[in-house]
C-alpha positions in Angstrom: 0.0 0.0 0.0 1.4 3.5 -0.9 2.3 6.0 1.8 -0.1 8.8 2.7 0.3 12.3 1.4 1.3 15.1 3.8 -0.6 18.3 3.4 1.0 21.3 5.2 -1.2 24.1 6.5 1.1 27.2 7.0 1.3 29.4 10.0 0.8 33.1 9.6 3.5 35.3 7.9 5.3 32.4 6.2 5.4 31.1 2.6 5.3 27.6 1.2 9.1 27.7 0.6 9.7 27.4 4.3 8.7 23.8 4.1 10.8 22.9 1.1 13.7 21.2 3.0 11.3 19.1 5.1 9.3 18.1 2.0 12.5 17.1 0.2 13.4 14.8 3.1 9.8 13.3 3.1 10.2 12.7 -0.6 13.4 10.7 0.0 11.5 8.7 2.7 8.8 7.9 0.2 6.1 10.4 1.2 4.5 12.8 -1.3 3.5 16.2 0.1 1.9 19.5 -0.8 2.1 22.9 0.8 -0.4 25.4 -0.5 -0.3 29.1 0.3 -3.1 30.7 2.5 -4.9 33.5 0.7 -4.6 35.7 3.9 -0.8 35.7 3.9 0.4 38.7 1.9 -3.1 39.6 0.7 -3.7 43.0 -0.8 -5.9 44.5 0.4 -5.4 42.6 3.7 -9.1 41.7 4.1 -9.0 37.9 3.7 -10.6 35.9 6.6 -10.2 32.5 8.3 -13.0 31.3 6.1 -11.0 32.2 2.9 -8.1 30.2 4.1 -10.3 27.2 5.2 -12.0 27.2 1.8 -8.7 27.2 0.0 -7.2 24.4 2.0 -10.4 22.4 1.8 -10.4 22.6 -2.0 -6.9 21.0 -2.0 -7.9 18.3 0.4 -11.0 17.4 -1.5 -9.1 17.2 -4.8 -6.5 14.9 -3.3 -9.0 12.8 -1.5 -11.1 12.4 -4.7 -7.9 11.0 -6.3 -8.1 8.3 -3.7 -5.2 9.6 -1.6 -4.9 9.1 2.1 -4.0 12.4 3.7 -2.1 13.5 6.8 -2.7 17.2 7.5 0.0 19.0 9.4 -1.1 22.4 10.8 1.6 24.8 12.0 0.8 27.7 14.3 -2.2 29.6 13.0 -2.4 26.8 10.3 -3.8 24.6 13.1 -7.0 26.6 13.2 -7.3 26.4 9.4 -6.7 22.7 9.5 -9.3 22.1 12.2 -12.0 23.8 10.2 -10.9 22.4 6.8 -10.9 18.7 7.6 -14.5 18.5 8.9 -16.3 15.7 7.1 -13.2 14.7 5.1 -12.0 11.8 7.2 -11.4 8.5 5.4 -14.2 6.9 7.4 -16.7 9.7 6.7 -16.0 9.6 3.0 -16.2 5.8 2.9 -19.8 6.1 4.3 -20.5 8.3 1.3 -19.1 5.8 -1.1 -16.0 7.8 -1.7 -12.3 6.8 -1.5 -9.4 8.7 0.1 -9.6 11.1 2.9 -7.9 12.4 6.0 -6.4 9.6 8.2 -4.5 11.8 10.7 -4.1 15.4 11.8 -0.8 16.6 13.3 -0.6 19.9 15.1 3.0 21.4 14.9 3.4 24.0 17.6 -0.1 24.9 16.5 -3.3 26.4 17.9 -5.8 23.6 18.5 -8.6 25.7 19.7 -12.2 24.7 20.6 -15.2 25.0 18.4 -16.6 28.6 18.6 -13.3 30.0 19.9 -11.1 32.4 17.9 -7.4 32.7 18.1 -7.6 36.2 19.5 -10.2 35.2 22.0 -8.1 32.3 23.1 -5.3 34.8 23.8 -7.6 36.8 26.0 -8.3 39.4 23.4 -4.7 40.5 23.2 -2.2 40.0 20.4 1.1 38.4 21.5 3.8 41.0 22.2 5.6 40.4 19.0 2.6 40.8 16.8 2.6 44.3 15.2 -0.9 45.5 14.2 -1.1 48.3 11.6 -4.7 48.7 10.6 -5.8 45.5 8.8 -2.2 44.3 8.6 -0.5 42.1 11.2 3.3 41.8 11.0 5.7 39.6 12.9 8.0 42.1 14.6 11.5 40.6 14.9 10.4 37.4 13.2 13.8 35.7 13.5 14.0 36.2 17.3 10.6 34.7 17.9 10.1 32.3 15.0 13.5 30.8 14.1 16.1 31.9 16.7 17.9 28.5 16.3 19.1 29.5 12.8 22.3 31.4 12.0 21.8 35.1 11.9 22.3 35.0 8.2 19.5 32.5 7.7 17.3 34.4 10.2 17.6 37.5 8.0 16.9 35.5 4.9 13.6 34.3 6.2 12.8 37.6 7.9 12.9 39.2 4.4 10.6 36.5 3.0 8.0 36.9 5.7 4.7 38.6 4.7 1.9 40.3 6.5 -1.2 38.5 7.5 -4.8 39.8 7.4 -6.0 41.0 10.8 -9.4 39.4 10.3 -8.1 35.8 10.5 -7.3 36.3 14.2 -11.0 36.8 15.1 -12.3 34.0 13.0 -14.0 31.3 15.0 -13.1 27.6 14.7 -15.9 25.4 13.5 -14.7 21.9 14.3 -12.6 19.8 16.8 -10.9 17.0 14.8 -9.6 15.3 17.8 -13.1 14.1 18.6 -13.4 12.1 15.3 -10.0 11.8 13.7 -6.7 10.4 15.1 -4.6 13.4 16.1 -1.1 14.1 17.3 0.8 17.2 18.7 4.4 18.1 18.2 5.6 20.4 21.0 8.5 22.7 20.1 10.4 23.0 23.4 12.4 26.1 22.5 9.5 28.0 21.0 9.6 31.8 21.5 6.4 32.4 19.5 3.8 30.1 21.0 4.5 29.7 24.8 5.1 26.2 26.0 2.1 26.3 28.4 -0.2 26.9 25.4 1.3 24.0 23.5 1.0 21.6 26.5 -2.7 22.6 26.8 -3.4 21.9 23.2 -1.4 18.7 23.3 -3.6 17.5 26.2 -6.6 17.3 23.8 -5.1 14.7 21.5 -6.3 11.6 23.4 -3.3 10.8 25.7 0.4 11.4 26.2 1.2 8.7 23.5 0.0 11.3 20.9 2.4 14.0 22.0 5.8 14.3 20.5 8.6 16.8 21.2 11.4 18.5 19.3 14.2 20.7 20.9 13.5 23.4 18.4 12.2 26.9 17.8 8.7 27.6 16.4 10.1 26.5 13.0 11.7 23.1 13.0 11.0 22.8 9.3 13.8 25.4 8.9 16.2 24.4 11.8 15.9 20.6 11.8 14.0 19.6 8.6 15.4 16.1 8.5 14.5 15.4 12.1 11.0 16.8 11.6 10.5 14.7 8.5 11.6 11.5 10.3 9.3 12.3 13.2 6.4 12.8 10.9 7.2 9.4 9.4 7.2 7.9 12.9 3.9 9.5 13.7 2.1 8.2 10.7 3.5 4.7 11.1 2.0 4.5 14.6 -1.3 2.6 14.4 -4.2 5.0 14.4 
């Protein structure tokens, strides 16, 4: 039987290229992958919403599932909220009941927001943006992105990715989650232990929803292990999907 396809749901501010090294390693390991952009990242004008990102990701998931592919959706940071909403009704089991092949077999949250149905990212943060989030009208920027997002890279590489970071539409932070995948789909959480962007207590809280400690994994990385330790992340993802769901 062929390996499942990984679908990456990006965090805010970052572009698909950030996952290139991890995807290359997955390819070597025999796992196909895709990493679509979110409409809200870099949007002009910056008026895209969570619903826009969800619809975009869902379109990708449905297309791949209709091709008969088994999917593992990996949500990073804000991308966890997009993932939660986009996978509703797309599990392999749900699609089989409709006489369809393919579907989502696992959701992996990577230092991601796994928020409850009806909750927004901003609401979960108590109505306050994190200190490093710079709000300018409808634009939200990552202030000092390297120091909070990928501080375990060399200064030269930090600057490279700082320059490639984009703004995110402010509206996405108030969009409410519509689904809790961990109630219906096997889920896992990867805690990034040196994360300066999403505080560890939040990650531990989100990880506790995944059905037991056996579904929590850890990396000694910043918020962006796909940049600082792509081989190790790819190998961990391989380990996670080979665990019996």
